[in-house]
mmCIF file of the N, C-alpha and C atoms, coordinates in Angstrom:
data_MODEL
# 
_entry.id   MODEL 
# 
loop_
_atom_site.group_PDB 
_atom_site.id 
_atom_site.type_symbol 
_atom_site.label_atom_id 
_atom_site.label_alt_id 
_atom_site.label_comp_id 
_atom_site.label_asym_id 
_atom_site.label_entity_id 
_atom_site.label_seq_id 
_atom_site.pdbx_PDB_ins_code 
_atom_site.Cartn_x 
_atom_site.Cartn_y 
_atom_site.Cartn_z 
_atom_site.occupancy 
_atom_site.B_iso_or_equiv 
_atom_site.pdbx_formal_charge 
_atom_site.auth_seq_id 
_atom_site.auth_comp_id 
_atom_site.auth_asym_id 
_atom_site.auth_atom_id 
_atom_site.pdbx_PDB_model_num 
ATOM 1   N N  . MET A 1 1  ? -34.029 -21.235 -20.414 1.00 0.00 ? 1  MET A N  1 
ATOM 2   C CA . MET A 1 1  ? -32.970 -20.196 -21.031 1.00 0.00 ? 1  MET A CA 1 
ATOM 3   C C  . MET A 1 1  ? -32.434 -19.293 -19.898 1.00 0.00 ? 1  MET A C  1 
ATOM 4   N N  . LYS A 1 2  ? -30.979 -19.343 -19.865 1.00 0.00 ? 2  LYS A N  1 
ATOM 5   C CA . LYS A 1 2  ? -30.373 -18.749 -18.936 1.00 0.00 ? 2  LYS A CA 1 
ATOM 6   C C  . LYS A 1 2  ? -30.138 -17.227 -18.942 1.00 0.00 ? 2  LYS A C  1 
ATOM 7   N N  . PRO A 1 3  ? -30.288 -16.544 -17.879 1.00 0.00 ? 3  PRO A N  1 
ATOM 8   C CA . PRO A 1 3  ? -30.176 -15.038 -18.008 1.00 0.00 ? 3  PRO A CA 1 
ATOM 9   C C  . PRO A 1 3  ? -28.800 -14.704 -18.253 1.00 0.00 ? 3  PRO A C  1 
ATOM 10  N N  . LYS A 1 4  ? -28.759 -13.633 -19.129 1.00 0.00 ? 4  LYS A N  1 
ATOM 11  C CA . LYS A 1 4  ? -27.336 -12.975 -19.622 1.00 0.00 ? 4  LYS A CA 1 
ATOM 12  C C  . LYS A 1 4  ? -26.754 -12.592 -18.273 1.00 0.00 ? 4  LYS A C  1 
ATOM 13  N N  . ARG A 1 5  ? -25.460 -13.043 -18.008 1.00 0.00 ? 5  ARG A N  1 
ATOM 14  C CA . ARG A 1 5  ? -24.717 -12.251 -17.057 1.00 0.00 ? 5  ARG A CA 1 
ATOM 15  C C  . ARG A 1 5  ? -23.708 -11.356 -17.742 1.00 0.00 ? 5  ARG A C  1 
ATOM 16  N N  . SER A 1 6  ? -23.606 -10.566 -16.862 1.00 0.00 ? 6  SER A N  1 
ATOM 17  C CA . SER A 1 6  ? -22.559 -9.216  -17.146 1.00 0.00 ? 6  SER A CA 1 
ATOM 18  C C  . SER A 1 6  ? -21.098 -9.757  -17.229 1.00 0.00 ? 6  SER A C  1 
ATOM 19  N N  . GLY A 1 7  ? -20.264 -9.005  -17.739 1.00 0.00 ? 7  GLY A N  1 
ATOM 20  C CA . GLY A 1 7  ? -18.892 -9.451  -17.919 1.00 0.00 ? 7  GLY A CA 1 
ATOM 21  C C  . GLY A 1 7  ? -18.200 -9.501  -16.713 1.00 0.00 ? 7  GLY A C  1 
ATOM 22  N N  . TRP A 1 8  ? -18.761 -8.528  -15.657 1.00 0.00 ? 8  TRP A N  1 
ATOM 23  C CA . TRP A 1 8  ? -18.068 -8.469  -14.275 1.00 0.00 ? 8  TRP A CA 1 
ATOM 24  C C  . TRP A 1 8  ? -18.346 -9.673  -13.260 1.00 0.00 ? 8  TRP A C  1 
ATOM 25  N N  . PHE A 1 9  ? -19.622 -10.069 -13.682 1.00 0.00 ? 9  PHE A N  1 
ATOM 26  C CA . PHE A 1 9  ? -19.859 -11.568 -12.983 1.00 0.00 ? 9  PHE A CA 1 
ATOM 27  C C  . PHE A 1 9  ? -19.266 -12.789 -13.646 1.00 0.00 ? 9  PHE A C  1 
ATOM 28  N N  . ARG A 1 10 ? -19.207 -12.685 -14.693 1.00 0.00 ? 10 ARG A N  1 
ATOM 29  C CA . ARG A 1 10 ? -18.550 -13.961 -15.478 1.00 0.00 ? 10 ARG A CA 1 
ATOM 30  C C  . ARG A 1 10 ? -16.797 -13.791 -15.002 1.00 0.00 ? 10 ARG A C  1 
ATOM 31  N N  . TRP A 1 11 ? -16.543 -12.804 -14.861 1.00 0.00 ? 11 TRP A N  1 
ATOM 32  C CA . TRP A 1 11 ? -15.066 -12.740 -14.411 1.00 0.00 ? 11 TRP A CA 1 
ATOM 33  C C  . TRP A 1 11 ? -14.849 -13.115 -13.008 1.00 0.00 ? 11 TRP A C  1 
ATOM 34  N N  . ILE A 1 12 ? -15.804 -12.770 -11.955 1.00 0.00 ? 12 ILE A N  1 
ATOM 35  C CA . ILE A 1 12 ? -15.769 -13.420 -10.678 1.00 0.00 ? 12 ILE A CA 1 
ATOM 36  C C  . ILE A 1 12 ? -15.984 -14.734 -10.598 1.00 0.00 ? 12 ILE A C  1 
ATOM 37  N N  . GLU A 1 13 ? -16.915 -15.367 -11.294 1.00 0.00 ? 13 GLU A N  1 
ATOM 38  C CA . GLU A 1 13 ? -17.300 -16.844 -11.341 1.00 0.00 ? 13 GLU A CA 1 
ATOM 39  C C  . GLU A 1 13 ? -15.916 -17.482 -11.921 1.00 0.00 ? 13 GLU A C  1 
ATOM 40  N N  . ALA A 1 14 ? -15.404 -16.961 -13.013 1.00 0.00 ? 14 ALA A N  1 
ATOM 41  C CA . ALA A 1 14 ? -14.194 -17.645 -13.520 1.00 0.00 ? 14 ALA A CA 1 
ATOM 42  C C  . ALA A 1 14 ? -13.086 -17.776 -12.498 1.00 0.00 ? 14 ALA A C  1 
ATOM 43  N N  . SER A 1 15 ? -12.877 -16.697 -11.885 1.00 0.00 ? 15 SER A N  1 
ATOM 44  C CA . SER A 1 15 ? -11.787 -16.757 -10.934 1.00 0.00 ? 15 SER A CA 1 
ATOM 45  C C  . SER A 1 15 ? -11.968 -17.454 -9.741  1.00 0.00 ? 15 SER A C  1 
ATOM 46  N N  . GLY A 1 16 ? -13.270 -17.524 -9.431  1.00 0.00 ? 16 GLY A N  1 
ATOM 47  C CA . GLY A 1 16 ? -13.568 -18.593 -8.441  1.00 0.00 ? 16 GLY A CA 1 
ATOM 48  C C  . GLY A 1 16 ? -13.363 -19.871 -8.706  1.00 0.00 ? 16 GLY A C  1 
ATOM 49  N N  . GLN A 1 17 ? -13.497 -20.439 -10.023 1.00 0.00 ? 17 GLN A N  1 
ATOM 50  C CA . GLN A 1 17 ? -13.319 -21.809 -10.384 1.00 0.00 ? 17 GLN A CA 1 
ATOM 51  C C  . GLN A 1 17 ? -11.893 -21.987 -10.620 1.00 0.00 ? 17 GLN A C  1 
ATOM 52  N N  . LEU A 1 18 ? -10.938 -20.959 -10.980 1.00 0.00 ? 18 LEU A N  1 
ATOM 53  C CA . LEU A 1 18 ? -9.564  -21.117 -11.052 1.00 0.00 ? 18 LEU A CA 1 
ATOM 54  C C  . LEU A 1 18 ? -8.982  -21.271 -9.480  1.00 0.00 ? 18 LEU A C  1 
ATOM 55  N N  . MET A 1 19 ? -9.633  -20.488 -8.355  1.00 0.00 ? 19 MET A N  1 
ATOM 56  C CA . MET A 1 19 ? -8.998  -20.768 -7.199  1.00 0.00 ? 19 MET A CA 1 
ATOM 57  C C  . MET A 1 19 ? -9.328  -22.232 -6.937  1.00 0.00 ? 19 MET A C  1 
ATOM 58  N N  . GLU A 1 20 ? -10.505 -22.737 -7.170  1.00 0.00 ? 20 GLU A N  1 
ATOM 59  C CA . GLU A 1 20 ? -11.057 -24.041 -6.787  1.00 0.00 ? 20 GLU A CA 1 
ATOM 60  C C  . GLU A 1 20 ? -10.149 -24.911 -7.265  1.00 0.00 ? 20 GLU A C  1 
ATOM 61  N N  . ALA A 1 21 ? -10.094 -24.893 -8.535  1.00 0.00 ? 21 ALA A N  1 
ATOM 62  C CA . ALA A 1 21 ? -8.981  -26.007 -9.146  1.00 0.00 ? 21 ALA A CA 1 
ATOM 63  C C  . ALA A 1 21 ? -7.552  -25.795 -8.606  1.00 0.00 ? 21 ALA A C  1 
ATOM 64  N N  . LEU A 1 22 ? -6.844  -24.584 -8.408  1.00 0.00 ? 22 LEU A N  1 
ATOM 65  C CA . LEU A 1 22 ? -5.704  -24.677 -7.720  1.00 0.00 ? 22 LEU A CA 1 
ATOM 66  C C  . LEU A 1 22 ? -5.472  -25.244 -6.377  1.00 0.00 ? 22 LEU A C  1 
ATOM 67  N N  . VAL A 1 23 ? -6.681  -24.955 -5.587  1.00 0.00 ? 23 VAL A N  1 
ATOM 68  C CA . VAL A 1 23 ? -6.809  -25.737 -4.297  1.00 0.00 ? 23 VAL A CA 1 
ATOM 69  C C  . VAL A 1 23 ? -6.892  -27.189 -4.230  1.00 0.00 ? 23 VAL A C  1 
ATOM 70  N N  . ARG A 1 24 ? -7.602  -27.658 -5.316  1.00 0.00 ? 24 ARG A N  1 
ATOM 71  C CA . ARG A 1 24 ? -7.683  -28.946 -5.508  1.00 0.00 ? 24 ARG A CA 1 
ATOM 72  C C  . ARG A 1 24 ? -6.497  -29.959 -6.031  1.00 0.00 ? 24 ARG A C  1 
ATOM 73  N N  . PHE A 1 25 ? -5.466  -29.024 -6.544  1.00 0.00 ? 25 PHE A N  1 
ATOM 74  C CA . PHE A 1 25 ? -4.440  -29.557 -7.239  1.00 0.00 ? 25 PHE A CA 1 
ATOM 75  C C  . PHE A 1 25 ? -3.132  -29.621 -6.244  1.00 0.00 ? 25 PHE A C  1 
ATOM 76  N N  . GLY A 1 26 ? -3.504  -28.890 -5.218  1.00 0.00 ? 26 GLY A N  1 
ATOM 77  C CA . GLY A 1 26 ? -2.598  -28.500 -4.187  1.00 0.00 ? 26 GLY A CA 1 
ATOM 78  C C  . GLY A 1 26 ? -1.626  -27.349 -4.399  1.00 0.00 ? 26 GLY A C  1 
ATOM 79  N N  . VAL A 1 27 ? -1.870  -26.605 -5.383  1.00 0.00 ? 27 VAL A N  1 
ATOM 80  C CA . VAL A 1 27 ? -0.975  -25.581 -5.798  1.00 0.00 ? 27 VAL A CA 1 
ATOM 81  C C  . VAL A 1 27 ? -0.968  -24.347 -4.476  1.00 0.00 ? 27 VAL A C  1 
ATOM 82  N N  . LEU A 1 28 ? -2.111  -24.243 -4.311  1.00 0.00 ? 28 LEU A N  1 
ATOM 83  C CA . LEU A 1 28 ? -2.546  -23.171 -3.338  1.00 0.00 ? 28 LEU A CA 1 
ATOM 84  C C  . LEU A 1 28 ? -3.216  -23.748 -2.029  1.00 0.00 ? 28 LEU A C  1 
ATOM 85  N N  . SER A 1 29 ? -3.043  -23.408 -0.765  1.00 0.00 ? 29 SER A N  1 
ATOM 86  C CA . SER A 1 29 ? -3.878  -23.948 0.487   1.00 0.00 ? 29 SER A CA 1 
ATOM 87  C C  . SER A 1 29 ? -4.842  -23.342 0.625   1.00 0.00 ? 29 SER A C  1 
ATOM 88  N N  . SER A 1 30 ? -5.840  -23.676 1.199   1.00 0.00 ? 30 SER A N  1 
ATOM 89  C CA . SER A 1 30 ? -7.198  -23.426 1.468   1.00 0.00 ? 30 SER A CA 1 
ATOM 90  C C  . SER A 1 30 ? -6.926  -22.054 2.479   1.00 0.00 ? 30 SER A C  1 
ATOM 91  N N  . SER A 1 31 ? -5.937  -22.065 3.421   1.00 0.00 ? 31 SER A N  1 
ATOM 92  C CA . SER A 1 31 ? -5.793  -21.064 4.286   1.00 0.00 ? 31 SER A CA 1 
ATOM 93  C C  . SER A 1 31 ? -4.971  -19.765 3.675   1.00 0.00 ? 31 SER A C  1 
ATOM 94  N N  . ALA A 1 32 ? -4.286  -20.233 2.657   1.00 0.00 ? 32 ALA A N  1 
ATOM 95  C CA . ALA A 1 32 ? -3.722  -18.977 1.842   1.00 0.00 ? 32 ALA A CA 1 
ATOM 96  C C  . ALA A 1 32 ? -4.823  -18.333 1.178   1.00 0.00 ? 32 ALA A C  1 
ATOM 97  N N  . VAL A 1 33 ? -5.624  -19.085 0.584   1.00 0.00 ? 33 VAL A N  1 
ATOM 98  C CA . VAL A 1 33 ? -7.073  -18.329 -0.008  1.00 0.00 ? 33 VAL A CA 1 
ATOM 99  C C  . VAL A 1 33 ? -7.893  -17.425 1.021   1.00 0.00 ? 33 VAL A C  1 
ATOM 100 N N  . ALA A 1 34 ? -7.896  -18.332 2.178   1.00 0.00 ? 34 ALA A N  1 
ATOM 101 C CA . ALA A 1 34 ? -8.660  -17.400 2.924   1.00 0.00 ? 34 ALA A CA 1 
ATOM 102 C C  . ALA A 1 34 ? -7.797  -16.278 3.527   1.00 0.00 ? 34 ALA A C  1 
ATOM 103 N N  . ALA A 1 35 ? -6.676  -16.171 3.759   1.00 0.00 ? 35 ALA A N  1 
ATOM 104 C CA . ALA A 1 35 ? -5.729  -15.218 4.172   1.00 0.00 ? 35 ALA A CA 1 
ATOM 105 C C  . ALA A 1 35 ? -5.939  -13.939 3.110   1.00 0.00 ? 35 ALA A C  1 
ATOM 106 N N  . ALA A 1 36 ? -5.702  -14.294 1.714   1.00 0.00 ? 36 ALA A N  1 
ATOM 107 C CA . ALA A 1 36 ? -5.750  -13.411 0.818   1.00 0.00 ? 36 ALA A CA 1 
ATOM 108 C C  . ALA A 1 36 ? -7.164  -12.637 0.915   1.00 0.00 ? 36 ALA A C  1 
ATOM 109 N N  . LEU A 1 37 ? -8.202  -13.417 0.910   1.00 0.00 ? 37 LEU A N  1 
ATOM 110 C CA . LEU A 1 37 ? -9.558  -12.751 0.988   1.00 0.00 ? 37 LEU A CA 1 
ATOM 111 C C  . LEU A 1 37 ? -9.629  -12.144 2.218   1.00 0.00 ? 37 LEU A C  1 
ATOM 112 N N  . GLY A 1 38 ? -8.998  -12.252 3.338   1.00 0.00 ? 38 GLY A N  1 
ATOM 113 C CA . GLY A 1 38 ? -9.048  -11.657 4.540   1.00 0.00 ? 38 GLY A CA 1 
ATOM 114 C C  . GLY A 1 38 ? -8.512  -10.111 4.299   1.00 0.00 ? 38 GLY A C  1 
ATOM 115 N N  . GLN A 1 39 ? -7.455  -10.414 3.561   1.00 0.00 ? 39 GLN A N  1 
ATOM 116 C CA . GLN A 1 39 ? -6.588  -8.949  3.364   1.00 0.00 ? 39 GLN A CA 1 
ATOM 117 C C  . GLN A 1 39 ? -7.405  -8.128  2.468   1.00 0.00 ? 39 GLN A C  1 
ATOM 118 N N  . PHE A 1 40 ? -8.026  -8.649  1.432   1.00 0.00 ? 40 PHE A N  1 
ATOM 119 C CA . PHE A 1 40 ? -8.833  -7.771  0.555   1.00 0.00 ? 40 PHE A CA 1 
ATOM 120 C C  . PHE A 1 40 ? -10.138 -7.197  1.341   1.00 0.00 ? 40 PHE A C  1 
ATOM 121 N N  . LEU A 1 41 ? -10.592 -8.142  1.962   1.00 0.00 ? 41 LEU A N  1 
ATOM 122 C CA . LEU A 1 41 ? -11.917 -7.537  3.114   1.00 0.00 ? 41 LEU A CA 1 
ATOM 123 C C  . LEU A 1 41 ? -11.416 -6.268  3.916   1.00 0.00 ? 41 LEU A C  1 
ATOM 124 N N  . LEU A 1 42 ? -10.308 -6.612  4.490   1.00 0.00 ? 42 LEU A N  1 
ATOM 125 C CA . LEU A 1 42 ? -9.791  -5.801  5.430   1.00 0.00 ? 42 LEU A CA 1 
ATOM 126 C C  . LEU A 1 42 ? -9.355  -4.383  4.635   1.00 0.00 ? 42 LEU A C  1 
ATOM 127 N N  . ALA A 1 43 ? -8.631  -4.430  3.550   1.00 0.00 ? 43 ALA A N  1 
ATOM 128 C CA . ALA A 1 43 ? -8.513  -3.310  2.814   1.00 0.00 ? 43 ALA A CA 1 
ATOM 129 C C  . ALA A 1 43 ? -9.569  -2.689  2.247   1.00 0.00 ? 43 ALA A C  1 
ATOM 130 N N  . GLY A 1 44 ? -10.760 -3.375  2.011   1.00 0.00 ? 44 GLY A N  1 
ATOM 131 C CA . GLY A 1 44 ? -12.201 -2.508  1.704   1.00 0.00 ? 44 GLY A CA 1 
ATOM 132 C C  . GLY A 1 44 ? -12.640 -1.921  2.668   1.00 0.00 ? 44 GLY A C  1 
ATOM 133 N N  . GLY A 1 45 ? -12.578 -2.439  3.834   1.00 0.00 ? 45 GLY A N  1 
ATOM 134 C CA . GLY A 1 45 ? -13.039 -1.878  4.916   1.00 0.00 ? 45 GLY A CA 1 
ATOM 135 C C  . GLY A 1 45 ? -12.413 -0.735  5.533   1.00 0.00 ? 45 GLY A C  1 
ATOM 136 N N  . LEU A 1 46 ? -10.790 -0.783  5.425   1.00 0.00 ? 46 LEU A N  1 
ATOM 137 C CA . LEU A 1 46 ? -10.037 0.492   5.694   1.00 0.00 ? 46 LEU A CA 1 
ATOM 138 C C  . LEU A 1 46 ? -10.429 1.574   4.862   1.00 0.00 ? 46 LEU A C  1 
ATOM 139 N N  . ALA A 1 47 ? -10.406 0.937   3.386   1.00 0.00 ? 47 ALA A N  1 
ATOM 140 C CA . ALA A 1 47 ? -10.740 2.256   2.283   1.00 0.00 ? 47 ALA A CA 1 
ATOM 141 C C  . ALA A 1 47 ? -12.136 3.102   2.790   1.00 0.00 ? 47 ALA A C  1 
ATOM 142 N N  . ILE A 1 48 ? -13.144 2.140   3.018   1.00 0.00 ? 48 ILE A N  1 
ATOM 143 C CA . ILE A 1 48 ? -14.248 2.851   3.368   1.00 0.00 ? 48 ILE A CA 1 
ATOM 144 C C  . ILE A 1 48 ? -14.042 3.982   4.682   1.00 0.00 ? 48 ILE A C  1 
ATOM 145 N N  . ILE A 1 49 ? -13.705 3.320   5.684   1.00 0.00 ? 49 ILE A N  1 
ATOM 146 C CA . ILE A 1 49 ? -13.070 4.162   6.974   1.00 0.00 ? 49 ILE A CA 1 
ATOM 147 C C  . ILE A 1 49 ? -12.534 5.529   6.371   1.00 0.00 ? 49 ILE A C  1 
ATOM 148 N N  . ALA A 1 50 ? -11.497 5.257   5.488   1.00 0.00 ? 50 ALA A N  1 
ATOM 149 C CA . ALA A 1 50 ? -10.636 6.605   5.168   1.00 0.00 ? 50 ALA A CA 1 
ATOM 150 C C  . ALA A 1 50 ? -11.353 7.404   4.120   1.00 0.00 ? 50 ALA A C  1 
ATOM 151 N N  . LEU A 1 51 ? -12.305 6.792   3.313   1.00 0.00 ? 51 LEU A N  1 
ATOM 152 C CA . LEU A 1 51 ? -13.120 7.748   2.665   1.00 0.00 ? 51 LEU A CA 1 
ATOM 153 C C  . LEU A 1 51 ? -13.932 8.543   3.430   1.00 0.00 ? 51 LEU A C  1 
ATOM 154 N N  . GLY A 1 52 ? -14.660 7.793   4.419   1.00 0.00 ? 52 GLY A N  1 
ATOM 155 C CA . GLY A 1 52 ? -15.670 8.614   5.256   1.00 0.00 ? 52 GLY A CA 1 
ATOM 156 C C  . GLY A 1 52 ? -15.012 9.922   6.183   1.00 0.00 ? 52 GLY A C  1 
ATOM 157 N N  . LEU A 1 53 ? -13.599 9.516   6.524   1.00 0.00 ? 53 LEU A N  1 
ATOM 158 C CA . LEU A 1 53 ? -12.799 10.436  7.422   1.00 0.00 ? 53 LEU A CA 1 
ATOM 159 C C  . LEU A 1 53 ? -12.839 11.557  6.638   1.00 0.00 ? 53 LEU A C  1 
ATOM 160 N N  . PHE A 1 54 ? -12.245 11.044  5.150   1.00 0.00 ? 54 PHE A N  1 
ATOM 161 C CA . PHE A 1 54 ? -12.010 12.267  4.175   1.00 0.00 ? 54 PHE A CA 1 
ATOM 162 C C  . PHE A 1 54 ? -12.935 13.328  3.840   1.00 0.00 ? 54 PHE A C  1 
ATOM 163 N N  . LEU A 1 55 ? -13.993 12.677  3.718   1.00 0.00 ? 55 LEU A N  1 
ATOM 164 C CA . LEU A 1 55 ? -15.507 13.380  3.377   1.00 0.00 ? 55 LEU A CA 1 
ATOM 165 C C  . LEU A 1 55 ? -15.818 14.260  4.498   1.00 0.00 ? 55 LEU A C  1 
ATOM 166 N N  . ARG A 1 56 ? -15.777 13.675  5.937   1.00 0.00 ? 56 ARG A N  1 
ATOM 167 C CA . ARG A 1 56 ? -16.119 14.447  7.073   1.00 0.00 ? 56 ARG A CA 1 
ATOM 168 C C  . ARG A 1 56 ? -14.995 15.499  7.017   1.00 0.00 ? 56 ARG A C  1 
ATOM 169 N N  . LEU A 1 57 ? -13.821 15.401  6.908   1.00 0.00 ? 57 LEU A N  1 
ATOM 170 C CA . LEU A 1 57 ? -12.815 16.566  6.975   1.00 0.00 ? 57 LEU A CA 1 
ATOM 171 C C  . LEU A 1 57 ? -13.205 17.656  6.146   1.00 0.00 ? 57 LEU A C  1 
ATOM 172 N N  . TRP A 1 58 ? -13.492 16.968  4.715   1.00 0.00 ? 58 TRP A N  1 
ATOM 173 C CA . TRP A 1 58 ? -13.698 18.201  3.668   1.00 0.00 ? 58 TRP A CA 1 
ATOM 174 C C  . TRP A 1 58 ? -14.943 18.969  3.704   1.00 0.00 ? 58 TRP A C  1 
ATOM 175 N N  . ARG A 1 59 ? -15.981 18.264  4.378   1.00 0.00 ? 59 ARG A N  1 
ATOM 176 C CA . ARG A 1 59 ? -17.217 18.656  4.660   1.00 0.00 ? 59 ARG A CA 1 
ATOM 177 C C  . ARG A 1 59 ? -16.741 19.997  5.695   1.00 0.00 ? 59 ARG A C  1 
ATOM 178 N N  . GLY A 1 60 ? -16.420 19.731  6.565   1.00 0.00 ? 60 GLY A N  1 
ATOM 179 C CA . GLY A 1 60 ? -15.899 20.644  7.985   1.00 0.00 ? 60 GLY A CA 1 
ATOM 180 C C  . GLY A 1 60 ? -15.351 21.850  7.379   1.00 0.00 ? 60 GLY A C  1 
ATOM 181 N N  . ARG A 1 61 ? -14.188 21.623  6.311   1.00 0.00 ? 61 ARG A N  1 
ATOM 182 C CA . ARG A 1 61 ? -13.493 22.765  5.769   1.00 0.00 ? 61 ARG A CA 1 
ATOM 183 C C  . ARG A 1 61 ? -14.347 23.583  5.132   1.00 0.00 ? 61 ARG A C  1 
ATOM 184 N N  . LEU A 1 62 ? -15.199 23.105  4.341   1.00 0.00 ? 62 LEU A N  1 
ATOM 185 C CA . LEU A 1 62 ? -16.089 23.774  3.485   1.00 0.00 ? 62 LEU A CA 1 
ATOM 186 C C  . LEU A 1 62 ? -17.164 24.747  4.270   1.00 0.00 ? 62 LEU A C  1 
ATOM 187 N N  . ASN A 1 63 ? -17.589 23.865  5.378   1.00 0.00 ? 63 ASN A N  1 
ATOM 188 C CA . ASN A 1 63 ? -18.449 24.906  6.427   1.00 0.00 ? 63 ASN A CA 1 
ATOM 189 C C  . ASN A 1 63 ? -17.752 25.838  7.020   1.00 0.00 ? 63 ASN A C  1 
ATOM 190 N N  . GLU A 1 64 ? -16.421 25.708  7.252   1.00 0.00 ? 64 GLU A N  1 
ATOM 191 C CA . GLU A 1 64 ? -15.564 26.881  7.686   1.00 0.00 ? 64 GLU A CA 1 
ATOM 192 C C  . GLU A 1 64 ? -15.439 28.001  6.856   1.00 0.00 ? 64 GLU A C  1 
ATOM 193 N N  . ALA A 1 65 ? -15.118 27.548  5.581   1.00 0.00 ? 65 ALA A N  1 
ATOM 194 C CA . ALA A 1 65 ? -14.694 28.376  4.615   1.00 0.00 ? 65 ALA A CA 1 
ATOM 195 C C  . ALA A 1 65 ? -16.023 29.418  4.288   1.00 0.00 ? 65 ALA A C  1 
ATOM 196 N N  . LYS A 1 66 ? -17.391 28.655  4.450   1.00 0.00 ? 66 LYS A N  1 
ATOM 197 C CA . LYS A 1 66 ? -18.569 29.287  4.196   1.00 0.00 ? 66 LYS A CA 1 
ATOM 198 C C  . LYS A 1 66 ? -18.923 30.589  5.371   1.00 0.00 ? 66 LYS A C  1 
ATOM 199 N N  . ASN A 1 67 ? -18.703 29.995  6.756   1.00 0.00 ? 67 ASN A N  1 
ATOM 200 C CA . ASN A 1 67 ? -18.700 30.886  7.893   1.00 0.00 ? 67 ASN A CA 1 
ATOM 201 C C  . ASN A 1 67 ? -17.755 32.090  7.854   1.00 0.00 ? 67 ASN A C  1 
ATOM 202 N N  . GLN A 1 68 ? -16.597 31.898  7.063   1.00 0.00 ? 68 GLN A N  1 
ATOM 203 C CA . GLN A 1 68 ? -15.613 33.069  7.254   1.00 0.00 ? 68 GLN A CA 1 
ATOM 204 C C  . GLN A 1 68 ? -15.957 34.315  6.187   1.00 0.00 ? 68 GLN A C  1 
ATOM 205 N N  . ARG A 1 69 ? -16.939 33.830  5.337   1.00 0.00 ? 69 ARG A N  1 
ATOM 206 C CA . ARG A 1 69 ? -17.122 34.806  3.921   1.00 0.00 ? 69 ARG A CA 1 
ATOM 207 C C  . ARG A 1 69 ? -17.890 35.865  4.825   1.00 0.00 ? 69 ARG A C  1 
# 
């Protein structure tokens, strides 16, 4: 008996199979797939850095506001 998969996992698996089929039929090249994945990874990394910077600045301003009271 197969374990039940969540909807998110099934969506990721289906998109991976679609990408594989497109590469096999020559619609997409593997370098285009690698470039797209690289852009998503870069965007995710930059988003994490931006979130950390935002939280750091926000925390600093909250501490300044507490000290001025």
